[in-house]
C-alpha positions in Angstrom: 0.0 0.0 0.0 2.7 2.4 1.0 4.6 1.8 -2.3 1.4 2.6 -4.3 1.0 5.9 -2.4 4.7 6.8 -3.0 4.5 5.7 -6.6 1.3 7.8 -7.2 2.9 10.8 -5.5 6.0 10.5 -7.8 3.8 10.2 -10.9 1.8 13.3 -9.8 4.9 15.3 -9.2 6.3 14.3 -12.6 3.0 15.4 -14.3 3.0 18.7 -12.5 6.6 19.5 -13.4 6.0 18.6 -17.0 2.8 20.8 -17.1 4.8 23.7 -15.6 7.5 23.3 -18.2 4.9 23.3 -21.0 3.3 26.4 -19.6 6.7 28.1 -19.4 7.4 27.2 -23.0 4.0 28.6 -24.1 4.6 31.8 -22.2 8.0 32.3 -23.7 6.6 31.8 -27.2 3.8 34.2 -26.4 6.4 36.8 -25.3 8.4 36.3 -28.5 5.4 36.5 -30.8 4.2 39.7 -29.2 7.6 41.5 -29.4 8.0 41.5 -25.6 11.5 40.1 -25.9 12.5 43.1 -28.1 12.5 45.1 -24.9 12.8 42.6 -22.0 15.4 39.9 -21.3 14.9 37.2 -18.7 18.2 38.2 -16.9 19.1 41.5 -18.5 17.6 44.9 -19.3 17.2 45.7 -22.9 14.9 48.7 -23.0 12.6 47.6 -20.3 13.5 45.8 -17.1 14.7 42.2 -17.0 11.8 39.8 -16.2 13.7 38.6 -13.1 13.9 42.2 -11.8 10.1 42.6 -12.3 9.5 39.3 -10.4 11.8 40.5 -7.6 10.1 43.8 -7.3 6.7 42.1 -6.9 7.9 39.3 -4.6 6.0 40.5 -1.5 3.0 42.0 -3.3 -0.3 40.0 -2.8 -1.7 41.8 -5.9 1.3 41.1 -8.1 -0.5 39.0 -10.6 -3.2 41.6 -11.2 -0.7 44.4 -11.4 1.6 42.7 -13.9 -1.4 41.7 -16.1 -2.6 45.3 -16.0 0.8 46.6 -17.0 1.0 44.1 -20.0 -2.5 44.9 -21.1 -2.5 48.6 -20.7 1.2 49.5 -21.0 2.8 52.0 -18.8 5.4 54.7 -18.3 7.6 56.0 -15.5 7.9 53.0 -13.2 10.9 51.5 -15.0 12.2 54.5 -17.0 11.1 57.1 -19.4 10.4 54.9 -22.4 6.8 53.8 -22.3 5.8 50.1 -22.5 3.2 49.7 -25.3 -0.2 48.2 -24.4 -1.0 44.7 -25.5 -4.8 44.8 -25.7 -5.0 42.0 -28.2 -4.0 39.4 -25.5 -6.8 37.5 -23.9 -7.2 37.3 -20.1 -5.8 33.7 -20.3 -2.8 34.9 -22.2 -2.2 37.8 -19.8 -2.4 35.3 -16.9 0.1 32.9 -18.6 2.6 35.7 -19.2 2.2 37.3 -15.8 2.5 34.0 -13.9 5.6 33.1 -16.0 7.3 36.5 -15.3 6.5 36.3 -11.6 7.9 32.7 -11.4 11.3 33.8 -12.5 13.9 33.9 -9.8 
């Protein structure tokens, strides 16, 4: 019985890790296809802040997901520099969530 429980837990963990990897891959493709990567690097600033810096700045913010989604959808200016971030109104709520969760997961 114990072996079945441990085996089941291992399979569940593997499925969750694989699912997260697929979501990360989808988010990266979405960022590339919408020109986000022209201004943002994962580790380095290009025009806008590095995604890891964004994640770190929201680390203790309970409203981080909503704030990042709003910034992606509506754009912004002034928080990270003078060059404005263009709005991405064409993205669905599901796509905004995928991107924001991915950005916030980067450490």
